[in-house]
matplotlib code that plots the C-alpha trace (Angstrom):
import matplotlib.pyplot as plt

x = [12.0, 13.4, 12.3, 9.8, 10.8, 14.5, 13.8, 11.7, 14.4, 17.0, 14.8, 14.2, 17.8, 18.9, 16.4, 17.5, 21.2, 20.7, 18.0, 19.6, 22.8, 20.9, 18.7, 21.6, 20.2, 21.9, 24.8, 24.2, 23.6, 26.7, 24.6, 21.0, 19.2, 16.2, 13.4, 10.1, 7.4, 9.9, 11.9, 8.9, 10.1, 13.8, 16.5, 18.6, 21.9, 22.8, 25.1, 24.1, 24.0, 22.7, 19.2, 16.4, 14.0, 10.9, 8.8, 5.4, 2.7, -0.4, -3.7, -5.1, -8.2, -9.4, -9.1, -6.2, -3.0, 0.3, 0.8, 3.5, 2.2, 5.4, 8.9, 11.5, 12.2, 15.3, 16.8, 15.1, 13.5, 11.2, 13.0, 9.9, 6.4, 6.0, 6.0, 3.5, 4.2, 1.3, 2.1, 0.1, -2.3, -5.2, -8.1, -7.8, -4.2, -2.1, 1.5, 4.2, 4.4, 8.0, 9.1, 12.6, 14.1, 17.4, 19.4, 19.8, 20.9, 22.2, 19.7, 17.0, 13.7, 10.9, 9.4, 5.8, 3.5, -0.1, -2.1, -5.5, -8.4, -7.6, -11.2, -12.0, -10.1, -12.2, -11.3, -8.2, -5.5, -5.2, -1.5, 1.3, 5.0, 7.6, 11.3, 13.7, 16.4, 19.6, 21.7, 25.2, 27.4]
y = [-18.5, -16.1, -12.5, -12.2, -8.6, -9.5, -12.6, -10.6, -7.9, -10.5, -12.1, -8.8, -7.8, -11.2, -10.8, -7.3, -8.4, -11.7, -11.0, -8.2, -10.2, -13.3, -11.4, -9.3, -6.1, -2.9, -2.5, -3.4, -0.4, 0.5, 0.5, -0.5, 1.4, -0.4, 1.6, 0.6, 2.2, 2.8, 5.1, 7.5, 11.1, 10.2, 11.5, 9.2, 10.3, 8.5, 8.8, 8.7, 5.0, 3.8, 2.4, 2.8, 0.0, 1.0, -1.9, -1.1, -3.3, -3.3, -5.2, -4.5, -6.6, -3.7, -1.3, 0.5, 0.5, 2.5, 5.2, 7.8, 11.3, 13.3, 12.6, 14.4, 12.0, 13.9, 12.8, 9.5, 7.4, 4.4, 1.5, -0.7, -1.3, -1.8, -5.4, -7.0, -10.1, -11.6, -13.0, -16.1, -17.7, -17.1, -15.1, -11.5, -11.8, -8.7, -8.5, -6.1, -3.6, -2.9, 0.1, 0.3, 3.6, 4.5, 7.6, 9.2, 12.8, 15.0, 16.9, 16.4, 14.5, 14.3, 10.9, 10.8, 7.8, 7.4, 4.3, 5.1, 4.0, 5.2, 6.1, 7.8, 11.1, 12.9, 10.3, 10.7, 8.1, 5.3, 5.9, 8.1, 7.5, 10.3, 10.1, 12.8, 11.5, 13.6, 12.4, 13.6, 13.0]
z = [22.1, 19.5, 19.4, 16.4, 15.5, 15.4, 13.3, 10.9, 10.6, 9.8, 7.2, 5.4, 5.7, 4.2, 1.4, 0.7, 0.4, -1.5, -4.0, -6.0, -6.4, -7.5, -9.9, -11.4, -9.8, -9.0, -6.6, -2.9, -0.6, 1.5, 4.7, 5.4, 8.2, 9.7, 11.3, 13.0, 15.1, 17.9, 15.6, 15.1, 15.5, 15.2, 12.8, 10.7, 9.1, 5.9, 2.9, -0.7, -1.7, 1.7, 2.2, 4.7, 5.5, 7.3, 8.9, 10.3, 11.7, 9.5, 9.2, 5.7, 6.4, 8.5, 5.5, 7.2, 5.2, 5.4, 2.8, 2.2, 2.5, 2.5, 1.2, -0.9, -3.8, -4.7, -1.4, -0.6, -3.3, -2.8, -4.4, -5.2, -4.2, -0.4, 0.6, 3.0, 5.1, 7.1, 10.6, 9.9, 7.5, 10.0, 8.5, 9.5, 10.8, 10.8, 9.6, 8.6, 5.7, 4.6, 2.6, 1.2, 0.3, -1.3, -0.4, -3.9, -3.2, -0.5, 1.6, 4.2, 3.7, 6.3, 5.6, 6.9, 6.6, 7.8, 8.5, 7.2, 5.1, 1.6, 0.6, 4.0, 3.6, 6.2, 8.9, 11.1, 10.5, 13.0, 13.3, 11.9, 11.5, 10.8, 10.5, 9.3, 7.0, 6.5, 3.5, 2.8, -0.2]

ax = plt.figure().add_subplot(projection="3d")
ax.plot(x, y, z, "-o")
ax.set_aspect("equal")
plt.show()
């Protein structure tokens, strides 16, 4: 039986590489770095023009969703609205939230995301994710 995480990564990577060309989009990133919860606390070194794809488990039916709380947009820019892919059609099923960032300038960005209820600011997040991204020219 294939590993679900690897299949999902391959699907998103293929989508990332095929759609812009098919839709007449911008140039393809030189390298695409894929991060997930296992990469929390890590440092990634990239070059301008590379992309970072962050994939995190989420279940929006609980009210908890991933949101960006810190990032240096001069270094790492969110390329589009985060995408959500449910694991199944079952009511209340969880899935994966995917953020795609482009390295747009040299420098360091500490990308921090929280999984929290958006209206409940006094409540601690259910989870956090942080990755340091160092971008060179």
